[in-house]
GUNU-912464 format. One record per residue: x, z, y of N, C-alpha, C, O, CB in turn. Coordinates in steps of 0.001 Angstrom, whole numbers, padded with zeros to 6 digits, always signed. Glycine has a CB too. Layout:
XZYXZYXZYXZYXZY...
// end
This chain:
-016451-029845-008045-015165-029387-007575-015211-029334-006059-015769-030219-005409-014019-030304-008077-014618-028290-005506-014614-028198-004051-013199-028017-003556-012294-027669-004314-015504-027044-003567-013028-028254-002302-011705-028112-001711-011868-027454-000357-012932-027529+000256-010980-029486-001586-010810-026809+000107-010899-026049+001361-011153-026943+002562-011619-026463+003595-009627-025256+001582-010859-028221+002452-011125-029133+003564-012616-029236+003826-013047-029496+004950-010542-030521+003278-013405-029026+002767-014857-029095+002907-015440-027791+003412-016614-027743+003779-015493-029459+001587-014642-026731+003438-015065-025409+003910-016310-024920+003175-017280-024470+003785-015331-025445+005413-016253-025020+001864-017405-024577+001087-017343-023082+000825-016278-022471+000916-017483-025337-000233-018460-022509+000507-018562-021071+000272-017774-020634-000960-017265-019514-000997-020019-020672+000119-017667-021487-001953-016951-021143-003173-015467-020878-002873-014894-019940-003427-017099-022270-004216-014847-021670-002026-013436-021489-001672-013243-020183-000896-012311-019427-001172-012926-022691-000835-014117-019921+000064-014020-018677+000827-014179-017461-000086-013475-016462+000064-015082-018647+001937-015099-017559-001019-015338-016468-001958-014096-016198-002803-013727-015041-003002-016533-016792-002862-013448-017246-003300-012236-017079-004107-011093-016479-003286-010336-015648-003789-011804-018426-004696-010969-016888-002051-009924-016337-001180-010181-014856-000912-009250-014053-000961-009857-017118+000154-011407-014490-000635-011746-013083-000364-011520-012233-001608-010958-011143-001500-013216-012952+000109-011933-012686-002767-011730-011945-004021-010236-011789-004292-009796-010716-004705-012424-012668-005214-009453-012839-004066-008002-012761-004280-007371-011733-003342-006505-010960-003753-007348-014145-004066-007802-011727-002099-007289-010750-001136-007639-009323-001537-006799-008427-001451-007837-011043+000255-008856-009112-001968-009285-007774-002393-008478-007315-003598-008037-006166-003641-010792-007762-002728-008276-008192-004577-007479-007834-005750-006038-007511-005364-005451-006554-005869-007503-008970-006775-005477-008317-004464-004114-008048-003998-004032-006673-003337-003122-005902-003638-003654-009142-003012-004948-006360-002459-004939-005062-001767-005141-003896-002740-004517-002847-002581-006030-005031-000689-005998-004067-003735-006196-003014-004739-004919-002767-005539-004537-001617-005757-007346-003388-005690-004266-003826-005972-003013-003686-006727-001950-003032-005851-001228-002148-006311-002517-005066-007239-001847-003455-004603-000875-002873-003654-001148-001389-003463-000211-000591-003471-000931-003603-002287-002392-001004-003293-002768+000397-003089-002443+001244-004320-001926+002353-004183-004262+000505-002757-002734+000745-005499-002427+001475-006732-000921+001643-006888-000452+002719-007257-003012+000744-007959-000163+000593-006610+001299+000659-006705+001857+001710-005756+002675+002533-006166+001922-000710-006398+001435+001697-004507+001908+002683-003542+001517+004098-003939+002305+005029-003770+001364+002368-002165+000329+004267-004456-000118+005595-004882+000771+006133-005998+001130+007310-005988-001582+005548-005349+001127+005291-006953+001993+005713-008057+003375+006094-007531+003941+007104-007950+002113+004591-009115+003916+005298-006621+005247+005572-006083+005243+006863-005274+006108+007714-005480+005731+004400-005212+004302+007027-004369+004281+008187-003472+003920+009469-004216+004406+010540-003854+003292+007954-002332+003089+009385-005234+002667+010599-005930+003582+010965-007090+003239+011833-007893+001261+010434-006435+004732+010325-007191+005686+010635-008242+006072+012108-008177+006656+012550-007187+006935+009741-008125+005754+012867-009211+006025+014306-009234+007505+014625-009281+007901+015744-008955+005343+014938-010412+008332+013670-009679+009759+013922-009780+010460+013884-008431+011516+014496-008267+010386+012923-010702+009899+013185-007475+010544+012979-006185+010388+014205-005281+009305+014782-005181+009964+011742-005498+011480+014588-004630+011467+015620-003590+012641+015325-002667+013613+014693-003082+011557+017086-004202+012559+015779-001418+013585+015418-000443+013699+016499+000626+012691+017029+001094+013269+014055+000203+014930+016819+001008+015173+017663+002174+016290+017018+002987+017285+016546+002438+015544+019136+001757+016106+017009+004292+017134+016526+005211+017373+017623+006236+016443+018067+006909+016713+015173+005904+018631+018061+006354+018988+019112+007304+020189+018653+008124+021016+017874+007650+019297+020451+006571+020275+019148+009365+021377+018769+010242+021508+019808+011351+020759+020784+011400+021155+017347+010838+022468+019581+012233+022677+020430+013408+022571+019576+014658+023159+018497+014733+024055+021149+013347+021823+020059+015636+021773+019395+016942+023067+019630+017705+023679+018690+018213+020571+019898+017765+023478+020888+017781+024658+021270+018576+025917+021189+017724+025841+021321+016502+024495+022701+019153+027074+020973+018345+028336+021007+017593+028503+022363+016909+028085+023392+017439+029544+020722+018530+029110+022351+015746+029317+023588+014989+030807+023813+014752+031517+022928+014274+028557+023539+013641+031257+024998+015090+032646+025405+014844+032675+026104+013486+031943+027067+013257+033197+026354+015997+033537+025602+012579+033605+026140+011228+035045+026568+010941+035976+025770+011046+033112+025092+010182+035206+027819+010584+036529+028350+010245+037036+027713+008950+036255+027185+008157+036480+029895+010104+038344+027770+008751+038954+027265+007535+038348+027958+006317+038200+029179+006287+040477+027467+007571+038001+027150+005313+037459+027630+004027+036084+028297+004151+035679+029040+003257+038429+028611+003404+035371+028043+005235+034012+028570+005412+032994+027462+005159+033344+026286+005051+033827+029165+006839+031735+027861+005068+030658+026924+004763+029994+026411+006034+029912+027113+007042+029619+027584+003862+029523+025173+005960+028791+024567+007063+027348+025056+007002+026702+024986+005956+028863+023004+007004+026853+025549+008124+025452+025942+008201+024658+024802+008844+025203+024011+009614+025284+027272+009010+023393+024731+008526+022513+023687+009055+021351+024364+009765+020615+025144+009159+022001+022734+007919+021184+024061+011067+020203+024794+011864+018808+024184+011888+017865+024829+012347+020694+024907+013249+018655+022953+011402+017351+022294+011482+017033+021570+010183+017846+020800+009672+017315+021310+012656+015841+021826+009656+015319+021060+008521+014380+020008+009102+013282+020325+009559+014575+021993+007463+014816+018774+009079+014029+017700+009681+012939+017228+008718+011799+017010+009128+014939+016520+010079+013280+017073+007463+012319+016599+006456+012344+017569+005284+013410+017913+004773+012653+015135+005983+011176+018002+004867+011058+018794+003642+009837+018254+002902+008698+018501+003300+010925+020357+003946+010087+017515+001822+009011+016970+001008+009028+017659-000348+010001+017577-001096+009147+015429+000852+007952+018326-000638+007795+019129-001853+008756+020313-001801+009453+020489-000801+008048+018269-003129+008809+021115-002837+009624+022335-002771+010665+022425-003879+010994+023526-004321+008734+023546-002830+011188+021294-004337+012215+021308-005372+013536+021840-004828+014372+022329-005587+012410+019906-005946+013725+021743-003498+014929+022243-002843+014477+023050-001629+013646+022588-000848+015903+021066-002429+015022+024251-001470+014690+025029-000280+015957+025364+000489+017044+025494-000074+013934+026318-000658+015776+025499+001797+016880+025836+002695+016308+026614+003872+015346+026182+004507+017639+024551+003182+016901+027753+004152+016517+028520+005325+017377+028049+006488+018605+028088+006416+016675+030060+005084+016725+027602+007566+017459+027096+008721+018461+028130+009215+018166+029324+009270+016492+026713+009848+019664+027648+009579+020726+028524+010062+021629+029057+008962+022530+029852+009230+020130+029668+010802+021395+028624+007719+022230+029075+006604+022921+027867+005956+022637+026717+006291+021375+029850+005552+023818+028151+005037+024576+027107+004352+023994+026763+002982+024276+025688+002453+026017+027539+004198+023193+027648+002399+022757+027487+001014+021505+026635+000882+020509+026827+001580+022511+028835+000399+021596+025675-000051+020438+024901-000471+020157+025335-001898+021025+025230-002764+020682+023334-000359+018957+025818-002145+018612+026372-003456+017738+025381-004212+016713+024916-003713+017888+027739-003310+018172+025073-005428+017424+024173-006300+016328+024991-006972+016600+026027-007578+018359+023484-007363+015096+024523-006862+013954+025222-007455+013392+024525-008682+012498+025050-009346+012868+025375-006436+013914+023343-008983+013393+022579-010107+014538+021827-010779+015299+021125-010114+012284+021598-009645+014657+021976-012097+015686+021252-012852+015543+019751-012597+014438+019238-012422+015580+021562-014380+016683+019062-012580+016608+017615-012454+017896+017004-011964+018922+017672-011836+015501+017240-011533+017819+015717-011694+018935+014972-011130+018727+014858-009628+017621+014587-009161+019067+013566-011786+019796+015067-008883+019713+015069-007421+020762+014148-006828+021924+014154-007233+019885+016491-006867+020323+013353-005855+021251+012541-005066+021534+013327-003792+020606+013727-003089+020660+011097-004748+022818+013553-003491+023217+014311-002310+024102+013420-001464+025109+012892-001935+023952+015637-002694+023713+013259-000211+024463+012440+000735+024766+013301+001957+023879+013974+002483+023666+011143+001132+026025+013280+002411+026452+014066+003562+027281+013188+004494+028048+012337+004044+027261+015311+003113+027115+013408+005806+027980+012743+006774+028102+013579+008033+027192+014328+008389+027445+011349+007112+029246+013442+008707+029495+014146+009960+030653+013479+010683+031438+012740+010091+029795+015647+009709+030738+013756+011965+031940+013463+012739+032630+014798+012927+031990+015792+013271+031614+012757+014130+033928+014824+012703+034662+016083+012691+035928+015931+013532+036524+014855+013585+035012+016512+011236+036332+017027+014192+037605+017010+014907+038211+018396+014912+037532+019403+014714+037422+016501+016345+039532+018412+015148+040252+019675+015244+040329+020055+016715+040816+019273+017532+041680+019575+014605+039856+021243+017059+040015+021669+018445+041498+021885+018747+042299+021981+017816+039203+022964+018721+041880+021962+020006+043303+022042+020340+043929+023400+020031+044873+023811+020706+043495+021731+021794+043419+024096+019025+043935+025427+018696+045317+025372+018044+046134+026271+018242+042965+026144+017773+045577+024325+017273+046863+024259+016582+047827+023279+017234+049035+023513+017257+046654+023874+015139+047297+022189+017762+048138+021201+018414+049100+020498+017476+050100+019941+017928+048902+021845+019501+048820+020510+016177+049708+019842+015222+048882+018969+014284+047653+019035+014274+050537+020880+014413+049566+018163+013509+048896+017302+012544+048119+018153+011543+048603+019189+011087+049917+016398+011814+046911+017706+011209+046087+018458+010259+045215+017502+009466+044829+016444+009963+045214+019505+010989+044908+017875+008239+043954+017121+007438+042617+017837+007517+042501+019009+007160+044433+016974+005955+041610+017113+007990+040263+017649+008113+039481+017204+006889+039383+016009+006610+039569+017178+009438+038925+018162+006158+038344+017849+004864+037146+018747+004570+037102+019902+004994+039394+017990+003765+036175+018202+003839+035017+018963+003360+034741+018570+001915+035222+017542+001438+033757+018708+004258+033960+019400+001221+033499+019036-000118+032212+019780-000433+031843+020740+000243+034580+019347-001180+031529+019306-001492+030290+019909-001962+030592+020917-003053+031350+020635-003981+029315+018836-002473+029996+022095-002936+030071+023105-003995+028726+023215-004691+027673+023212-004053+030499+024480-003423+028783+023311-005999+027611+023525-006844+027876+024796-007632+028696+024801-008550+027328+022291-007798+027188+025866-007280+027419+027180-007898+028897+027578-007819+029492+027968-008823+026955+027168-009370+029479+027478-006635+030863+027864-006331+031929+026979-006980+033112+027315-006936+031083+029273-006760+031532+025862-007577+032495+024926-008162+032484+023624-007365+031423+023133-006978+032171+024654-009662+033659+023077-007127+033774+021812-006405+033206+020677-007246+033508+020563-008434+035242+021524-006036+032388+019844-006626+031879+018649-007299+032887+017523-007061+033109+017097-005927+030437+018253-006773+033488+017055-008146+034479+015989-008040+033844+014745-007447+032700+014405-007750+035095+015675-009413+034604+014075-006601+034111+012882-005937+033505+013167-004573+033116+012239-003864+033101+012208-006799+033419+014453-004192+032834+014772-002889+033868+015263-001885+033540+015455-000714+031756+015814-003050+035105+015471-002313+036141+015906-001376+036564+014709-000546+037131+013745-001062+037364+016531-002122+036280+014784+000749+036635+013710+001671+037422+014301+002828+037147+015417+003268+035370+012965+002183+038407+013549+003324+039209+014060+004421+040005+012967+005097+040197+011878+004556+040133+015133+003930+040460+013282+006286+041293+012389+007081+042324+013233+007807+042056+014379+008167+040440+011552+008086+043499+012669+008020+044545+013359+008765+044473+012947+010232+044376+011764+010560+045947+013048+008173+044523+013954+011110+044552+013703+012554+045886+014181+013098+046483+015120+012572+043366+014415+013282+046348+013530+014152+047637+013894+014748+047498+014473+016144+048462+015009+016690+048538+012691+014796+046308+014372+016729+046078+014872+018087+044841+015753+018123+043905+015545+017351+045930+013706+019081+044834+016721+019004+043636+017526+019226+042523+016608+019738+042785+015653+020470+043916+018692+020240+041311+016897+019356+040110+016150+019735+040052+014743+019151+039197+013953+019550+040023+016065+021226+040930+014416+018230+040840+013136+017534+039701+013266+016527+039714+014176+015700+042208+012749+016825+038726+012378+016585+037577+012482+015689+037725+011553+014494+038342+010490+014575+036286+012165+016440+037143+011984+013387+037054+011156+012186+035655+011329+011610+035010+012358+011811+038159+011541+011130+035206+010327+010905+033915+010406+010240+034135+010691+008761+034946+010036+008105+033105+009099+010439+033411+011666+008247+033499+012013+006829+032123+011851+006204+031113+012235+006794+034033+013468+006632+032093+011280+005006+030818+011141+004301+031060+011008+002805+032118+010563+002361+030031+009923+004826+030051+011407+002046+030070+011196+000602+028637+011101+000104+027693+011511+000779+030837+012338-000125+028501+010555-001084+027226+010504-001792+027511+010712-003263+028477+010163-003793+026478+009152-001545+026675+011506-003935+026909+011824-005336+025579+012145-006012+024638+012604-005365+027898+013008-005476+025511+011902-007305+024355+012306-008109+024819+013406-009055+025826+013261-009747+023741+011086-008904+024068+014513-009075+024405+015626-009963+023172+016052-010748+022041+015742-010376+024974+016820-009161+023410+016761-011827+022341+017413-012574+022366+018876-012163+023420+019512-012181+022515+017240-014142+021206+019413-011790+021130+020801-011336+019964+021505-012009+018957+020888-012355+020987+020870-009803+020122+022805-012186+019090+023637-012784+018450+024518-011723+019030+024764-010666+019670+024495-013916+017272+024977-012015+016570+025882-011106+017440+027113-010839+017982+027713-011767+015190+026300-011695+017565+027481-009562+018384+028626-009178+019785+028257-008744+020500+029096-008197+018464+029583-010306+020196+027014-008976+021532+026574-008552+021627+026548-007027+020631+026358-006329+021855+025174-009132+022849+026743-006530+023092+026762-005087+024078+025655-004725+025116+025497-005367+023633+028150-004631+023738+024898-003696+024576+023815-003184+025007+024169-001764+024202+024645-000965+023817+022443-003216+026292+023931-001453+026832+024188-000108+027944+023201+000193+028588+022682-000718+027356+025644+000016+028168+022944+001480+029280+022113+001935+030324+023044+002538+030005+023883+003381+028808+021024+002975+031577+022891+002102+032645+023793+002535+033694+023046+003357+034048+021907+003055+033304+024463+001319+034183+023720+004409+035316+023215+005183+036560+023445+004331+036953+024586+004089+035433+023928+006601+037167+022371+003887+038340+022431+003022+039636+022332+003821+040717+022246+003240+038285+021320+001987+039534+022343+005138+040692+022178+006017+041469+023485+006119+040940+024567+005864+040249+021706+007418+042728+023356+006495+043574+024533+006733+043412+025033+008166+044159+025905+008610+045056+024202+006452+042450+024491+008878+042273+024825+010283+040793+024923+010634+039930+024497+009866+042960+023788+011170+040518+025481+011787+039164+025492+012334+038801+024062+012695+039646+023311+013181+039050+026439+013581+037558+023682+012462+037107+022338+012825+035821+022432+013632+035096+023426+013571+036894+021465+011563+035562+021392+014375+034295+021231+015080+033558+020074+014416+034131+019008+014191+034511+020971+016625+032296+020293+014107+031474+019263+013483+030429+018794+014479+029782+019600+015147+030803+019789+012187+030277+017495+014569+029247+016915+015430+028131+016391+014549+028319+015449+013779+029826+015780+016333+026980+017005+014668+025770+016638+013941+025981+016400+012447+025701+015312+011944+025188+015414+014548+026476+017419+011737+026526+017273+010280+025105+017045+009740+024144+017635+010234+027175+018535+009616+024987+016200+008742+023693+015772+008234+023757+015711+006711+024682+015125+006148+023284+014395+008832+022770+016317+006043+022735+016296+004580+021342+015898+004112+020330+016353+004646+023135+017677+003993+021319+015040+003102+020094+014669+002396+020255+015078+000952+021261+014759+000318+019791+013139+002518+019267+015785+000427+019235+016133-000988+017920+015612-001524+016848+016013-001069+019390+017686-001225+018005+014713-002500+016823+014048-003010+016741+014230-004512+017662+013859-005240+016833+012562-002645+015636+014801-004979+015414+014918-006433+014924+013569-006916+013897+013066-006460+014377+016067-006789+015670+012987-007844+015327+011639-008304+014719+011632-009701+014134+010629-010110+016557+010761-008286+014844+012723-010434+014199+012817-011749+014346+014216-012283+013872+014511-013381+014794+011801-012740
// end
């Protein structure tokens, strides 16, 4: 029997073998997670503030992350096209304000459209009483989508709004 206090070769050998086995298991686990064929991700946003008319769609000028091609988006447009059937997690956030065009109380609101239909649970809004009063809007939802489906975020406000760095993540989860 040996012990590490004696610094024998048998103890060092067992430690090295244990480390190698741990690293092999870790590497296999990461490979399985990263190579998951079901996973896909797109993240799009705007650097500059965006002025959006009432009942119009938010456009996204930059695709920061595009992993795989289950979702496509042409920069500068509002449409996200689903290319692969599956379940998708969609998360959106922005800071929004009403420019001083109306000077009256207004509810600033957005929602997600899936093939021109509102996705329940994504309509978010806040009432502002002053021009340039900012509010943060965000939602997260999981939907089932088919290849060819179109996703868009719509300004649901009765007024023109300014958006500061709207950001959307669409992740295929299965």
